[in-house]
N, C-alpha and C positions, 0 to 999 in steps of 0.2 A: 281761458279761466274754467271753462267747465272740466277740461283734462285735469287741473289741479285740485279743484272741488273734490272728483270723483277719487282722484289718488290718495288726497289727504283722508276722507273719511275710510278708503280700503286700509291705508297703515294703520287707521285708529281701531279698528275692528282688530286687526293683527296683533296690535297690543292688546288690547282688552281679553282677547282670545287668552293668551300665552298668561297675563295676570291671573285669569281664572284657571289656569290648568295648574300654575304653579301652586296656588292656593290649596285648589284639591290636592295635589300631590302631599303638600307638606299637611293637610289635615290627615290626610291617611297614614303619614308616617307618625304623627302623634297618637294616634288611634292605636295603631299596632304598638307604640312604645308602650302606653297605658295598659293593653291588654298584657302585654309580655311581663310589667311588672306586677299585675295581681295575679298571674300566674305563679311568678317566682314567689309571690310573699304567700301564698297558699301553701307551696310546695315547702318553705321554710318552716312555716307553723306546723307542718303537717311532721315534718321531721323532728321539731323541737317539741312537740306535744305528745306527751306518753300514750294519750288517750288515743291519738291519731296514728302514731307509728307503728309498724308491725314487724319486728326484727327477723319473724321467721318468713316472711314474706319477701325479705329484701328492700321492705320503705326506706330503711335507714341506709343512707347512700356510706360507701366505705372511708371517706375521709371524716364523716362526721363521728363515723363509730370509733376512730382514730385519737381526735381532738379530744372527743368527750370522755373515753376511758382514760386517757391520760390525766386531763383534768380532774377526774372522779379519784384515781390514784392517789395523786399528789395530796390533794384534799384528804382524803383517807388516811394518808400516811403523816401528815401534819398534825390531824385531829389526835392520833395515836400517840405524838410525840406531847403536843400539848397535855392530854389527860393523865393527870397526877394518880399514883396511886390511892385506891379509897374514893376516887371520884373527885366533884369539884368542892373548891375549898370552901369552907363557911364564908358567906356573905358575897361569894361570887355570881352575879347575874347571868352571864352567858359569855359563849366564846365563838369567835368566827374566823374562819380562814378562806383565804381567797388566791386565786392564781391570776399574777401578774406577769407580762412579759411575753415573748414570742417562743412557743415549744418549738423543739426542734432546735435551737441553738445551744451554744455549746456552755452556755451560763444561764440560768434562771432564777430571779430571785422571786421569792413569795413573800407578799406581806399578811398579815394579820392581825387581830384585835382581840385583845381579851377583856372585857366590862368586869371591872371589880371595884365595888364601893364608889360607883359612880364615876369610876377613871378608866381612861382607855389605856392599857398598858400594849406597846407596837411589839411585836416581834417580828425579826427578820430569817426567811430561812434560805439557804442557797443549795444549788443545784450545778455540778460541777461535771463537765464532760458528757454535757447531754447530746442525744441523738435522736434524728428522726423516730426510732423505736425505742419507746421509753421502757427504762429497764429501774424495776421497782427496788432492785439491791444497792442502787447506787448509794454511795454514801452522803448524809445530809449534813451541812454545816448549820446549826441552828443554834440561835442564839435568841434570847428575850432581853428586851430593853422596856423598863429601869429593869437592872440586872437583878435577882435575886439576893436578898440580904444575908449576908454572913450572918452566922449564929452569933458571932460572938458583937456584933454591932454595924455598922453602916459605914464610919467613915474615920480616917485618920486623925490626931490632931492637929491643930492648926499651925504647931510647932515644927511639922514636916513640910509645910507649905511657905510658911514665912522663915526664911534662915539666913543668918547674917554669915556672911564669908568674902572670899576674895573673887573677882570674875576671871576670865569673861563669859564662863559656861559652866551653870549649874549642873547639865549632862556631862560632861567633858572635861571640868575643872573640879567643883566640887564633889561631885558623886566620885571621880576616881580617886581623890585626894581621902575622902572617908574610906572608901576600899581599902586604900593603902595601909592607912593608920588601923583597921579593924585586923587586918592580914600580922601589921606589925605589932601587934599585941599578944599574938600567939607563939611569934619567935623574937623576942625583943633584944635576945643577944647575937642574932644572926646577922651577918654581914653580906651575904650572897643572895641576891634575888634576881629570878626572871619574870617577867612581865609579856603577854601577848594580848594586841591591842585587837578587835575584832570589827568588820562592819563601818559604821559612820563613826566609829570613835577612833580608829586608823585611820580613815579617809581626812578627817579635817581635826585630826590630836594635835599635831604641830600647832596648827594656826591658833588653835583653843588652848595651847600650854597646857596641855594631858600628861607630856613626859615630866615637865618641872613640876606639876602637881602631884605624880605618883611618886618622885623621887624625893620631894618635900614629906609626904607622909608616911615614908618607911624609916627606918631607924637612921641617926647620922652617919655618916660615913660609908655609907654602904656600897657596895658596888651592884648595880643595878644595870641588866639587858633588857632592852624593849623591844619587842618585834612588832612590826607593824603589817597586819594582815587586813587590807581594806577589803580583799576580794572574799573572804570569808566571813560568815554571820552564822552567828550561834540561833537554834532554834528558839529559844524564848523572846530574845529584843536583839535588835540590832548593835546596841551598845555593850557589847560583852567583852569582858576581862578575864584573863585569868595568871592568878599570881601563882609563884613557886619560890619555897625556900630552899637553897641548893645545900649540898653538904661538900663532902671531899669527892675527889675524883674515884671513881671504882670502876669495875669492869663489868660487862655484862653476864648476866647468867650467874650472880649471884645471891638471886632470889629478891635482890631490891630494885627498887624503880630507879631509872636513869635518865636525866634528860637528854636527848637525842644531841643535841647543837652543843652541849659544853661537856657533856661525858662526864656530869657530876652527879650524886647521889640525890633524888627527890624528897626532902625530908617531910614536905606537908604542900599540898596544892589547895587553893580557893578561886572559884568558880563565879562571877557574881555579873549583874546588869546595872547598868548606871540608867536609870527610866523617868529621870527628867527631874525638876527642880530640887537636884542634890539628893535626892533618895535613891537607895542602892536594893538591891533584891537578889539575895543568895539563890545559887542553883545547887553546888555541893560544896561541903565542905569536908576535907579530908580527917578523917577522926571525929567526926560530928553528925548529927542527923541530917539528911537529905533535905534542903530545903527547897521550894519552887515559886515563881510569881504568884500562883494562885492561892497560896497558903498563907498571903500576907495580913498580919492580924489588924484587926480593925477595933478597937476596945475604947473608943471615945462616944461618939455618936451613933445614936440608934436610926437615924434617918439618912438617906445617902441619894435623895432625890431633889429636886427642887418643889415639884408637886407637894410629897410629904412635908415639907418644910411652909410652905405656904400654908398648907391645912393646918399646921399645928398654930400658926401666926392667928389665922382667922378663928382659930378656937379658943384661945386664952388673950386674945388681944395685943398681941405683942409686935415689935417689930422684928425681923428676923437677928438681929444682934443679940436679941435676950437666948435665941438657941444657943450662942457660944458661951453668954456667962452661965447660961444653965448647965452645962456640959462640962466647961474647962476651968471656972470660976475667976476667983482674982488672979490665981498664976499666971492664966492666958493674959489677963490685962497688964499686967506686968510685963509681960513676953512681947507683947505690941507694943507697949511704950517705948522698950528698948529698940525694935525695930523700926519703929518711927523717927525715933532720934537718930539714928544710922541712917536712914532714908534723907533726912534733913541734911545732916552731913557732908554725905554724897553729895546733895545740890550745892553746898557752899563750897566744896573742894571744887567741883567740875566747873564753877561760875568764874574762880579767878586761875586755872590753870588756862596755859595757852602751849603752844607748838604743836609738834603731831606726834598721833597716836605710835604706839611701837607695832613694827611690823614693815613688810616690804611696800604697804600702799602709801607708808608715808600719810596717811588721812589726816588734816588740818582739824583742829578742835574749833567747834564753832559756836559753844554753848557762850563764851564770854562777850564775843561780839555782839551776836544775838541779844544776849541781854540788854547790853549797852545801849543798842541801837532801840529796842523798847523804850527802855527807860527815858531816853532821849525825846522819842516820838510823845511818849504822855506828857513830860514838860512842856513840851511845845502845844501839846493839846490841851492841857490845864490838867493840875492834880486833881481836880473835882472828878476828872471821868474815870471810870474803873479801869484797873490794869485789861490792857489787851491781852488777847490770846495769844499774842506774840510770846509773851513773857513765860506763858504756860510752857511752852514748846522750848523755849531755852530752859527751862527748869529741869524739862525732860531730856533735851541733850546733855545737858550736866552729868547726870547720873550716867546715860548709855554711854558717855565718853570715858566716866571713872570705870565702867565695867569693861569697856575696850582695851582699855590700859593695865586690865590687871587689879584694879582697885577695890576698895571694901564696899560691897554693898548689899542691899536685900532681894533675895528672891520673890517674885511677886508676878505669876508664879515661878517664874525662871530668871535666870540670868539675864538671858536675850529679851526678855520683856521687862526686866525688873524695873525700869525708870518711867512707864505709864503712870502706876498707881503715886508714886510719890511727885511727879509732876504734876500731877491733878491736885492732889491733896493740896499743896503749897499754892497753886494759884486760886483755887477754891477758897481756903483760908484766908487769903488776901483780900479777895472779891468781897468774902461775908466774914468781916472781923470779929462777929459776937459770937461765932463757933468756938467752942472750947475744947481743950485737950479731949476731954471723955466725949465730945461727939467725933471727934477724929478718929478715937480708938474705936468706936461701935460702928463707923464706916468702914473701918478695918476689918473688923469682926464680919459685916455682912460682906464683904469683899472676899474673904476669906472663904466662906461658904459657897461662894460663888465661883472660886477655882478649885474647892476642894470636890465639887460635884463633877466638875471635868477632869478632875485627875483620879477620881474613883471610875466613873464610867467610860470614860472615853482615853485620852492622854493628853499631858503638856509638854511630851517631848517633841520636838523639830525634828529628830530623828524617826519617830514613829509616825506623825500625823502631818509634818510640815509645820511653817510657820504658822499656820491658823490655828494651832494647838498652843503658841506660845506669845505671839502678838494678840492673835484674836481674845484669849483667855485673860489677858493683862488688859485688854482694852475695856473689855466686860466685867472687870472686878473694880475697875476705876468708874466706868459709867454706872455701876449699882451703887457705889461709895456715895457718888455725886448726888442720886436720887434722894438716898439719907439722910443726905445731910441738909438738902434742900427742902425735907419734910414730906418727901413723896412716900408712896404707902409700899407695904411688901409687893404686891403685885405689880406695880409702878416699877420697883427695882428691877423687879423679874423680865419686865417688859424691856429696860434697858439694856440688860446685860442680854438678852435673848437677841434683840437687834443688833449688838456690836460682834457677838459672833457671827450672825448672819449673814453681814457684810464683811467677813474676813474669811469666808466657806473656800476652800481653794486654794489659798494662800501657799506658795512654796517654800522652802526654807533653802536657798541658795549663795551662802556667805563666798564672795569674793575672796579666793586665796585660801578659804577656810577661817577666815578672821571674825569675829563678832563685831563688826565695823561697817562695811558695805553689803547689803541694804540696811543693815540692823539699826543703827543709830538712828536716819530718819524716818526708817517706820516707827520707832518709839515715837518720835516727834509727832508724827501725823495719826498716830493710834491715840494720842491725849486729846488732839481736836476733835476726833471720830466720837471718843468717849463723851466729851461733853455737849455736842451734838445729838448723842442719841439720851444721854440724861433731859435735856430742851426739850426732845421730842416726847420721851416718855410722862414727862411732867405735866404736859399740856392734856395727854390722855388721861382716860379714867382707868387705863392700866388693862384693859380686854385688848387681845388680838389673837390672831389665828393659830399662828406657831410658839409653843411652848418652849423654857430653856430648856427641859428635857428630851424635848424632840430634836430641838438643833443640837444638841449634845450628842445625839444618834447619830446624827447626819454629819457632823464633822467628824465623828470615827469612822465612820462608811466613806468617808471622802478621802480620809487619810490613808486608808487600805489601798484605794483604788491609785493614787499617787505613787508615781514611779520612784524607784528608790535614788534616782539622780538627784531628785527634787526634795529629799530629804535628809539635808544635814551631811550630803557625802560631797560638796562642791562639784559633783559631776554634771550638773545642768543648770538652765537658766544664765541669770550673771555671771554666775562662776567658770561657766564654760566660754560665755562670748566675750569676757571682759579680757 
């Protein structure tokens, strides 16, 4: 027993001694760590404080010199770009520039802000080809947002946004047909033409019926040869077209232009771009003045950002729709009325049509069955209940299927997204029968401003920025329209539109077989439901939020630039590739 007692006490002493030794060791390590941290902090402050650093004695380390000089040069160069001739503009308070991103990478994005009349204007600058050795002579891609206002105005008429025409695509069907008609006006008696389609127009043109649209726009009984060049992209836009009027067969070397494929004399040539929503932009017209995308004429609205319009509404105590009536008058009210009637007619046709849509997919129409089931469900639950949102989806599917079959629709803002706004408007008017026709036209005017801001400052073309620019904008237009119809403020309208865009960012355009059917039709249906959700959420708020509509428009533009070509209406990626 005595032996056990001694052994246990001896063991306890050893354990106690070991614990104390470990404790002392850890304490020493902690003390050393704190001491080293203080020394490092002192050195950091010394190197970053001009009063403590002495470059002549080598107190500033070389790596800090490199990083510091690099950012200083970037900031100085951006400051020079920002400073307009004659100094700051009147009313401008201050300008800030800052470098963000890792220096030493292949591309650096520099963000900054200009404070002007209590507003923050964001600018973005990109440096490409960046290396570890900064070269101040590198070209800078510099852009400001919101962009500078054109001297002749801010935005085009809503007639350029809401267009009545045949589907299935505003950029691949309506635009090319308008271009063909414009070229045919110069050569009404000619019967021999050649057309070359570039980029996205060539990649998905057959599925979008581009060739049929072009032939229909040229003089009747013309001989038209179409060349498809999906791998060639013209510099201004991916939806490029080249029209040629051809004459008699001649030999080369006679001082006349000869078409290399046919050997016929080129009597006239026309190059243009279909930029979305049925709009075309001329680049070069033989025998006429050259035109380019940057010279588009803005002759209706003197505002081009949502921020400007919200300020006007606040100063004048008016809704956003008042801007449209102020700038475009009763003529626009008649145009919007015609567009609304065409929208409702497309819903009625789509709800009664059955069978499969044209094309290799044999896509079955679903609007009719969906509508009948929703009506049956409502009768079962009781007619006193408001229509379910399934009916809203049925209305939207009806228009989308009409568009997919090449039927008559209204761009809102494009054919691919033409179904969201009409489906939403029809549903809201059924749920709220007190709404008048004038109320609907006011909502369409507000929705048009939302789409016009996107079209002016970014893009509504799926070939340029992906489906986010089409379905996203259509959803934003519908959400803003609903908020106005239900008595929301301009700030709440802007909030709903911003949310709708924000949650479509990055959406790709990948039509299966190049047809505006899968996934386009169902995307329209779900965008209608999302628009209603955004409107409900915005109406429950006071309209205040962090991200503005103008900022999310810029984000969509930059995101679209980063999306690979395969996911921008070329049927080269996504569902179009895996199906």
